[in-house]
PDB file of N, CA, C and O in Angstrom, chain B, residues numbered from 101:
ATOM      1  N   MET B 101     128.646  21.000  25.556  1.00  0.00           N
ATOM      2  CA  MET B 101     129.011  20.920  24.153  1.00  0.00           C
ATOM      3  C   MET B 101     129.669  19.565  23.891  1.00  0.00           C
ATOM      4  O   MET B 101     130.623  19.189  24.573  1.00  0.00           O
ATOM      5  N   LYS B 102     129.169  18.855  22.928  1.00  0.00           N
ATOM      6  CA  LYS B 102     129.747  17.566  22.578  1.00  0.00           C
ATOM      7  C   LYS B 102     130.751  17.760  21.453  1.00  0.00           C
ATOM      8  O   LYS B 102     130.410  18.288  20.395  1.00  0.00           O
ATOM      9  N   ILE B 103     131.968  17.341  21.678  1.00  0.00           N
ATOM     10  CA  ILE B 103     132.986  17.406  20.637  1.00  0.00           C
ATOM     11  C   ILE B 103     132.893  16.167  19.761  1.00  0.00           C
ATOM     12  O   ILE B 103     132.936  16.254  18.534  1.00  0.00           O
ATOM     13  N   LEU B 104     132.766  15.029  20.396  1.00  0.00           N
ATOM     14  CA  LEU B 104     132.634  13.766  19.671  1.00  0.00           C
ATOM     15  C   LEU B 104     131.318  13.131  20.075  1.00  0.00           C
ATOM     16  O   LEU B 104     131.059  12.928  21.261  1.00  0.00           O
ATOM     17  N   ASP B 105     130.498  12.822  19.106  1.00  0.00           N
ATOM     18  CA  ASP B 105     129.211  12.201  19.376  1.00  0.00           C
ATOM     19  C   ASP B 105     129.265  10.757  18.918  1.00  0.00           C
ATOM     20  O   ASP B 105     129.145  10.467  17.728  1.00  0.00           O
ATOM     21  N   SER B 106     129.446   9.853  19.870  1.00  0.00           N
ATOM     22  CA  SER B 106     129.583   8.443  19.513  1.00  0.00           C
ATOM     23  C   SER B 106     128.278   7.854  18.991  1.00  0.00           C
ATOM     24  O   SER B 106     128.283   6.770  18.407  1.00  0.00           O
ATOM     25  N   GLY B 107     127.165   8.545  19.190  1.00  0.00           N
ATOM     26  CA  GLY B 107     125.889   8.056  18.711  1.00  0.00           C
ATOM     27  C   GLY B 107     125.715   8.207  17.208  1.00  0.00           C
ATOM     28  O   GLY B 107     124.900   7.508  16.606  1.00  0.00           O
ATOM     29  N   LYS B 108     126.467   9.104  16.601  1.00  0.00           N
ATOM     30  CA  LYS B 108     126.341   9.344  15.158  1.00  0.00           C
ATOM     31  C   LYS B 108     127.642   8.970  14.468  1.00  0.00           C
ATOM     32  O   LYS B 108     128.626   9.704  14.554  1.00  0.00           O
ATOM     33  N   GLN B 109     127.651   7.870  13.808  1.00  0.00           N
ATOM     34  CA  GLN B 109     128.842   7.452  13.079  1.00  0.00           C
ATOM     35  C   GLN B 109     128.640   7.766  11.606  1.00  0.00           C
ATOM     36  O   GLN B 109     127.579   7.514  11.034  1.00  0.00           O
ATOM     37  N   GLU B 110     129.676   8.318  11.014  1.00  0.00           N
ATOM     38  CA  GLU B 110     129.617   8.703   9.608  1.00  0.00           C
ATOM     39  C   GLU B 110     129.441   7.489   8.710  1.00  0.00           C
ATOM     40  O   GLU B 110     129.862   6.381   9.043  1.00  0.00           O
ATOM     41  N   GLU B 111     128.815   7.719   7.573  1.00  0.00           N
ATOM     42  CA  GLU B 111     128.690   6.670   6.563  1.00  0.00           C
ATOM     43  C   GLU B 111     130.074   6.242   6.090  1.00  0.00           C
ATOM     44  O   GLU B 111     130.346   5.052   5.937  1.00  0.00           O
ATOM     45  N   ASP B 112     130.942   7.218   5.860  1.00  0.00           N
ATOM     46  CA  ASP B 112     132.305   6.943   5.400  1.00  0.00           C
ATOM     47  C   ASP B 112     133.169   6.655   6.626  1.00  0.00           C
ATOM     48  O   ASP B 112     133.521   7.574   7.366  1.00  0.00           O
ATOM     49  N   ILE B 113     133.505   5.413   6.838  1.00  0.00           N
ATOM     50  CA  ILE B 113     134.225   5.008   8.043  1.00  0.00           C
ATOM     51  C   ILE B 113     135.606   5.652   8.133  1.00  0.00           C
ATOM     52  O   ILE B 113     136.091   5.926   9.231  1.00  0.00           O
ATOM     53  N   THR B 114     136.244   5.896   6.983  1.00  0.00           N
ATOM     54  CA  THR B 114     137.551   6.561   6.994  1.00  0.00           C
ATOM     55  C   THR B 114     137.423   7.974   7.544  1.00  0.00           C
ATOM     56  O   THR B 114     138.250   8.401   8.350  1.00  0.00           O
ATOM     57  N   THR B 115     136.402   8.701   7.120  1.00  0.00           N
ATOM     58  CA  THR B 115     136.166  10.056   7.622  1.00  0.00           C
ATOM     59  C   THR B 115     135.878  10.026   9.116  1.00  0.00           C
ATOM     60  O   THR B 115     136.372  10.868   9.866  1.00  0.00           O
ATOM     61  N   TYR B 116     135.095   9.076   9.536  1.00  0.00           N
ATOM     62  CA  TYR B 116     134.758   8.948  10.953  1.00  0.00           C
ATOM     63  C   TYR B 116     136.013   8.789  11.810  1.00  0.00           C
ATOM     64  O   TYR B 116     136.176   9.492  12.807  1.00  0.00           O
ATOM     65  N   TYR B 117     136.890   7.877  11.429  1.00  0.00           N
ATOM     66  CA  TYR B 117     138.105   7.644  12.212  1.00  0.00           C
ATOM     67  C   TYR B 117     139.098   8.790  12.068  1.00  0.00           C
ATOM     68  O   TYR B 117     139.820   9.098  13.016  1.00  0.00           O
ATOM     69  N   LYS B 118     139.147   9.417  10.921  1.00  0.00           N
ATOM     70  CA  LYS B 118     140.039  10.567  10.733  1.00  0.00           C
ATOM     71  C   LYS B 118     139.618  11.709  11.657  1.00  0.00           C
ATOM     72  O   LYS B 118     140.465  12.339  12.291  1.00  0.00           O
ATOM     73  N   GLN B 119     138.321  11.976  11.732  1.00  0.00           N
ATOM     74  CA  GLN B 119     137.832  13.045  12.602  1.00  0.00           C
ATOM     75  C   GLN B 119     138.114  12.740  14.068  1.00  0.00           C
ATOM     76  O   GLN B 119     138.545  13.620  14.813  1.00  0.00           O
ATOM     77  N   ASN B 120     137.875  11.517  14.479  1.00  0.00           N
ATOM     78  CA  ASN B 120     138.139  11.138  15.868  1.00  0.00           C
ATOM     79  C   ASN B 120     139.628  11.185  16.180  1.00  0.00           C
ATOM     80  O   ASN B 120     140.026  11.674  17.238  1.00  0.00           O
ATOM     81  N   GLY B 121     140.443  10.685  15.278  1.00  0.00           N
ATOM     82  CA  GLY B 121     141.891  10.701  15.484  1.00  0.00           C
ATOM     83  C   GLY B 121     142.436  12.108  15.582  1.00  0.00           C
ATOM     84  O   GLY B 121     143.282  12.398  16.429  1.00  0.00           O
ATOM     85  N   THR B 122     141.951  12.987  14.714  1.00  0.00           N
ATOM     86  CA  THR B 122     142.397  14.380  14.732  1.00  0.00           C
ATOM     87  C   THR B 122     142.006  15.052  16.042  1.00  0.00           C
ATOM     88  O   THR B 122     142.813  15.754  16.651  1.00  0.00           O
ATOM     89  N   ALA B 123     140.771  14.837  16.472  1.00  0.00           N
ATOM     90  CA  ALA B 123     140.304  15.451  17.716  1.00  0.00           C
ATOM     91  C   ALA B 123     141.147  15.003  18.908  1.00  0.00           C
ATOM     92  O   ALA B 123     141.552  15.827  19.728  1.00  0.00           O
ATOM     93  N   TYR B 124     141.409  13.714  19.004  1.00  0.00           N
ATOM     94  CA  TYR B 124     142.193  13.211  20.134  1.00  0.00           C
ATOM     95  C   TYR B 124     143.660  13.616  20.044  1.00  0.00           C
ATOM     96  O   TYR B 124     144.300  13.836  21.072  1.00  0.00           O
ATOM     97  N   ALA B 125     144.198  13.719  18.844  1.00  0.00           N
ATOM     98  CA  ALA B 125     145.586  14.168  18.690  1.00  0.00           C
ATOM     99  C   ALA B 125     145.729  15.607  19.165  1.00  0.00           C
ATOM    100  O   ALA B 125     146.673  15.939  19.882  1.00  0.00           O
ATOM    101  N   LEU B 126     144.791  16.457  18.765  1.00  0.00           N
ATOM    102  CA  LEU B 126     144.848  17.855  19.196  1.00  0.00           C
ATOM    103  C   LEU B 126     144.643  17.971  20.701  1.00  0.00           C
ATOM    104  O   LEU B 126     145.302  18.773  21.362  1.00  0.00           O
ATOM    105  N   TYR B 127     143.738  17.177  21.236  1.00  0.00           N
ATOM    106  CA  TYR B 127     143.541  17.159  22.684  1.00  0.00           C
ATOM    107  C   TYR B 127     144.840  16.768  23.382  1.00  0.00           C
ATOM    108  O   TYR B 127     145.220  17.393  24.373  1.00  0.00           O
ATOM    109  N   GLY B 128     145.513  15.760  22.887  1.00  0.00           N
ATOM    110  CA  GLY B 128     146.760  15.300  23.489  1.00  0.00           C
ATOM    111  C   GLY B 128     147.843  16.361  23.474  1.00  0.00           C
ATOM    112  O   GLY B 128     148.589  16.509  24.443  1.00  0.00           O
ATOM    113  N   ILE B 129     147.931  17.099  22.374  1.00  0.00           N
ATOM    114  CA  ILE B 129     148.930  18.166  22.271  1.00  0.00           C
ATOM    115  C   ILE B 129     148.632  19.264  23.286  1.00  0.00           C
ATOM    116  O   ILE B 129     149.534  19.723  23.986  1.00  0.00           O
ATOM    117  N   VAL B 130     147.374  19.685  23.370  1.00  0.00           N
ATOM    118  CA  VAL B 130     147.002  20.734  24.326  1.00  0.00           C
ATOM    119  C   VAL B 130     147.194  20.243  25.759  1.00  0.00           C
ATOM    120  O   VAL B 130     147.683  20.989  26.607  1.00  0.00           O
ATOM    121  N   ASN B 131     146.818  19.010  26.032  1.00  0.00           N
ATOM    122  CA  ASN B 131     146.993  18.449  27.372  1.00  0.00           C
ATOM    123  C   ASN B 131     148.470  18.404  27.761  1.00  0.00           C
ATOM    124  O   ASN B 131     148.821  18.740  28.892  1.00  0.00           O
ATOM    125  N   ALA B 132     149.330  17.998  26.845  1.00  0.00           N
ATOM    126  CA  ALA B 132     150.769  17.954  27.125  1.00  0.00           C
ATOM    127  C   ALA B 132     151.306  19.358  27.402  1.00  0.00           C
ATOM    128  O   ALA B 132     152.161  19.540  28.269  1.00  0.00           O
ATOM    129  N   TRP B 133     150.805  20.344  26.667  1.00  0.00           N
ATOM    130  CA  TRP B 133     151.219  21.736  26.872  1.00  0.00           C
ATOM    131  C   TRP B 133     150.832  22.186  28.281  1.00  0.00           C
ATOM    132  O   TRP B 133     151.631  22.812  28.978  1.00  0.00           O
ATOM    133  N   ILE B 134     149.627  21.870  28.691  1.00  0.00           N
ATOM    134  CA  ILE B 134     149.171  22.228  30.036  1.00  0.00           C
ATOM    135  C   ILE B 134     150.028  21.534  31.091  1.00  0.00           C
ATOM    136  O   ILE B 134     150.462  22.164  32.056  1.00  0.00           O
ATOM    137  N   MET B 135     150.271  20.235  30.907  1.00  0.00           N
ATOM    138  CA  MET B 135     151.063  19.468  31.874  1.00  0.00           C
ATOM    139  C   MET B 135     152.499  19.980  31.972  1.00  0.00           C
ATOM    140  O   MET B 135     153.130  19.847  33.021  1.00  0.00           O
ATOM    141  N   ARG B 136     153.021  20.564  30.892  1.00  0.00           N
ATOM    142  CA  ARG B 136     154.376  21.135  30.913  1.00  0.00           C
ATOM    143  C   ARG B 136     154.392  22.540  31.505  1.00  0.00           C
ATOM    144  O   ARG B 136     155.455  23.152  31.613  1.00  0.00           O
ATOM    145  N   GLY B 137     153.234  23.056  31.887  1.00  0.00           N
ATOM    146  CA  GLY B 137     153.179  24.378  32.504  1.00  0.00           C
ATOM    147  C   GLY B 137     153.195  25.510  31.498  1.00  0.00           C
ATOM    148  O   GLY B 137     153.681  26.599  31.806  1.00  0.00           O
ATOM    149  N   TYR B 138     152.676  25.281  30.304  1.00  0.00           N
ATOM    150  CA  TYR B 138     152.571  26.310  29.263  1.00  0.00           C
ATOM    151  C   TYR B 138     153.932  26.908  28.906  1.00  0.00           C
ATOM    152  O   TYR B 138     154.045  28.115  28.689  1.00  0.00           O
ATOM    153  N   LYS B 139     154.956  26.070  28.846  1.00  0.00           N
ATOM    154  CA  LYS B 139     156.309  26.566  28.575  1.00  0.00           C
ATOM    155  C   LYS B 139     156.456  27.144  27.174  1.00  0.00           C
ATOM    156  O   LYS B 139     157.227  28.080  26.963  1.00  0.00           O
ATOM    157  N   GLU B 140     155.716  26.589  26.216  1.00  0.00           N
ATOM    158  CA  GLU B 140     155.784  27.103  24.851  1.00  0.00           C
ATOM    159  C   GLU B 140     154.779  28.244  24.694  1.00  0.00           C
ATOM    160  O   GLU B 140     153.746  28.279  25.363  1.00  0.00           O
ATOM    161  N   THR B 141     155.100  29.162  23.807  1.00  0.00           N
ATOM    162  CA  THR B 141     154.177  30.261  23.529  1.00  0.00           C
ATOM    163  C   THR B 141     153.031  29.739  22.665  1.00  0.00           C
ATOM    164  O   THR B 141     153.159  28.690  22.035  1.00  0.00           O
ATOM    165  N   PRO B 142     151.907  30.468  22.633  1.00  0.00           N
ATOM    166  CA  PRO B 142     150.830  30.061  21.726  1.00  0.00           C
ATOM    167  C   PRO B 142     151.302  29.962  20.272  1.00  0.00           C
ATOM    168  O   PRO B 142     150.861  29.076  19.541  1.00  0.00           O
ATOM    169  N   ALA B 143     152.184  30.851  19.853  1.00  0.00           N
ATOM    170  CA  ALA B 143     152.710  30.796  18.477  1.00  0.00           C
ATOM    171  C   ALA B 143     153.497  29.501  18.246  1.00  0.00           C
ATOM    172  O   ALA B 143     153.388  28.890  17.183  1.00  0.00           O
ATOM    173  N   GLN B 144     154.281  29.087  19.231  1.00  0.00           N
ATOM    174  CA  GLN B 144     155.019  27.827  19.112  1.00  0.00           C
ATOM    175  C   GLN B 144     154.053  26.646  19.065  1.00  0.00           C
ATOM    176  O   GLN B 144     154.291  25.675  18.347  1.00  0.00           O
ATOM    177  N   MET B 145     152.979  26.728  19.819  1.00  0.00           N
ATOM    178  CA  MET B 145     151.997  25.644  19.835  1.00  0.00           C
ATOM    179  C   MET B 145     151.280  25.507  18.496  1.00  0.00           C
ATOM    180  O   MET B 145     150.893  24.404  18.109  1.00  0.00           O
ATOM    181  N   VAL B 146     151.103  26.605  17.797  1.00  0.00           N
ATOM    182  CA  VAL B 146     150.498  26.547  16.459  1.00  0.00           C
ATOM    183  C   VAL B 146     151.402  25.767  15.519  1.00  0.00           C
ATOM    184  O   VAL B 146     150.918  25.015  14.674  1.00  0.00           O
ATOM    185  N   GLU B 147     152.702  25.937  15.658  1.00  0.00           N
ATOM    186  CA  GLU B 147     153.657  25.282  14.761  1.00  0.00           C
ATOM    187  C   GLU B 147     153.807  23.779  15.023  1.00  0.00           C
ATOM    188  O   GLU B 147     154.134  23.027  14.105  1.00  0.00           O
ATOM    189  N   ILE B 148     153.579  23.344  16.229  1.00  0.00           N
ATOM    190  CA  ILE B 148     153.822  21.937  16.575  1.00  0.00           C
ATOM    191  C   ILE B 148     153.020  20.962  15.720  1.00  0.00           C
ATOM    192  O   ILE B 148     153.616  20.030  15.179  1.00  0.00           O
ATOM    193  N   PRO B 149     151.702  21.118  15.563  1.00  0.00           N
ATOM    194  CA  PRO B 149     150.984  20.164  14.690  1.00  0.00           C
ATOM    195  C   PRO B 149     151.481  20.201  13.245  1.00  0.00           C
ATOM    196  O   PRO B 149     151.551  19.164  12.585  1.00  0.00           O
ATOM    197  N   TYR B 150     151.825  21.387  12.755  1.00  0.00           N
ATOM    198  CA  TYR B 150     152.339  21.492  11.388  1.00  0.00           C
ATOM    199  C   TYR B 150     153.670  20.767  11.249  1.00  0.00           C
ATOM    200  O   TYR B 150     153.910  20.086  10.253  1.00  0.00           O
ATOM    201  N   ASN B 151     154.531  20.913  12.246  1.00  0.00           N
ATOM    202  CA  ASN B 151     155.820  20.215  12.210  1.00  0.00           C
ATOM    203  C   ASN B 151     155.637  18.702  12.286  1.00  0.00           C
ATOM    204  O   ASN B 151     156.372  17.956  11.640  1.00  0.00           O
ATOM    205  N   LEU B 152     154.675  18.253  13.062  1.00  0.00           N
ATOM    206  CA  LEU B 152     154.392  16.818  13.129  1.00  0.00           C
ATOM    207  C   LEU B 152     153.914  16.296  11.779  1.00  0.00           C
ATOM    208  O   LEU B 152     154.296  15.201  11.364  1.00  0.00           O
ATOM    209  N   LEU B 153     153.088  17.066  11.100  1.00  0.00           N
ATOM    210  CA  LEU B 153     152.615  16.662   9.773  1.00  0.00           C
ATOM    211  C   LEU B 153     153.755  16.627   8.765  1.00  0.00           C
ATOM    212  O   LEU B 153     153.814  15.732   7.922  1.00  0.00           O
ATOM    213  N   LYS B 154     154.661  17.600   8.849  1.00  0.00           N
ATOM    214  CA  LYS B 154     155.809  17.635   7.933  1.00  0.00           C
ATOM    215  C   LYS B 154     156.657  16.376   8.081  1.00  0.00           C
ATOM    216  O   LYS B 154     157.148  15.832   7.092  1.00  0.00           O
ATOM    217  N   ARG B 155     156.826  15.918   9.308  1.00  0.00           N
ATOM    218  CA  ARG B 155     157.637  14.721   9.559  1.00  0.00           C
ATOM    219  C   ARG B 155     157.019  13.480   8.939  1.00  0.00           C
ATOM    220  O   ARG B 155     157.710  12.498   8.669  1.00  0.00           O
ATOM    221  N   HIS B 156     155.720  13.533   8.719  1.00  0.00           N
ATOM    222  CA  HIS B 156     155.027  12.389   8.122  1.00  0.00           C
ATOM    223  C   HIS B 156     154.766  12.599   6.638  1.00  0.00           C
ATOM    224  O   HIS B 156     153.958  11.894   6.034  1.00  0.00           O
ATOM    225  N   GLY B 157     155.465  13.585   6.047  1.00  0.00           N
ATOM    226  CA  GLY B 157     155.384  13.790   4.612  1.00  0.00           C
ATOM    227  C   GLY B 157     154.174  14.559   4.131  1.00  0.00           C
ATOM    228  O   GLY B 157     153.880  14.549   2.936  1.00  0.00           O
ATOM    229  N   LYS B 158     153.472  15.219   5.015  1.00  0.00           N
ATOM    230  CA  LYS B 158     152.307  16.010   4.619  1.00  0.00           C
ATOM    231  C   LYS B 158     152.731  17.461   4.476  1.00  0.00           C
ATOM    232  O   LYS B 158     153.628  17.928   5.177  1.00  0.00           O
ATOM    233  N   ASP B 159     152.083  18.166   3.567  1.00  0.00           N
ATOM    234  CA  ASP B 159     152.330  19.602   3.437  1.00  0.00           C
ATOM    235  C   ASP B 159     151.540  20.330   4.506  1.00  0.00           C
ATOM    236  O   ASP B 159     150.381  20.005   4.763  1.00  0.00           O
ATOM    237  N   SER B 160     152.169  21.314   5.128  1.00  0.00           N
ATOM    238  CA  SER B 160     151.467  22.070   6.145  1.00  0.00           C
ATOM    239  C   SER B 160     150.766  23.259   5.501  1.00  0.00           C
ATOM    240  O   SER B 160     151.273  23.835   4.538  1.00  0.00           O
ATOM    241  N   PRO B 161     149.603  23.629   6.027  1.00  0.00           N
ATOM    242  CA  PRO B 161     148.896  24.790   5.494  1.00  0.00           C
ATOM    243  C   PRO B 161     149.662  26.061   5.804  1.00  0.00           C
ATOM    244  O   PRO B 161     150.425  26.116   6.768  1.00  0.00           O
ATOM    245  N   GLN B 162     149.461  27.057   5.004  1.00  0.00           N
ATOM    246  CA  GLN B 162     150.102  28.352   5.233  1.00  0.00           C
ATOM    247  C   GLN B 162     149.398  29.051   6.383  1.00  0.00           C
ATOM    248  O   GLN B 162     148.169  29.104   6.421  1.00  0.00           O
ATOM    249  N   VAL B 163     150.180  29.592   7.330  1.00  0.00           N
ATOM    250  CA  VAL B 163     149.609  30.293   8.472  1.00  0.00           C
ATOM    251  C   VAL B 163     149.911  31.753   8.368  1.00  0.00           C
ATOM    252  O   VAL B 163     149.515  32.529   9.238  1.00  0.00           O
TER     253      VAL B 163
END
């Protein structure tokens, strides 16, 4: 399964980089969780991206 297909770049370059950035950010969060030995619960892990967005002035979606 290909998550990111470098062969197909979007017409809208902003969308292309936003999608790639989001994918790698989520990968990094999950990787850090694994490296920490799964210390946080899955529920806590759901909140982490939302809290990161809040710090940057974005509204978080309702969960």
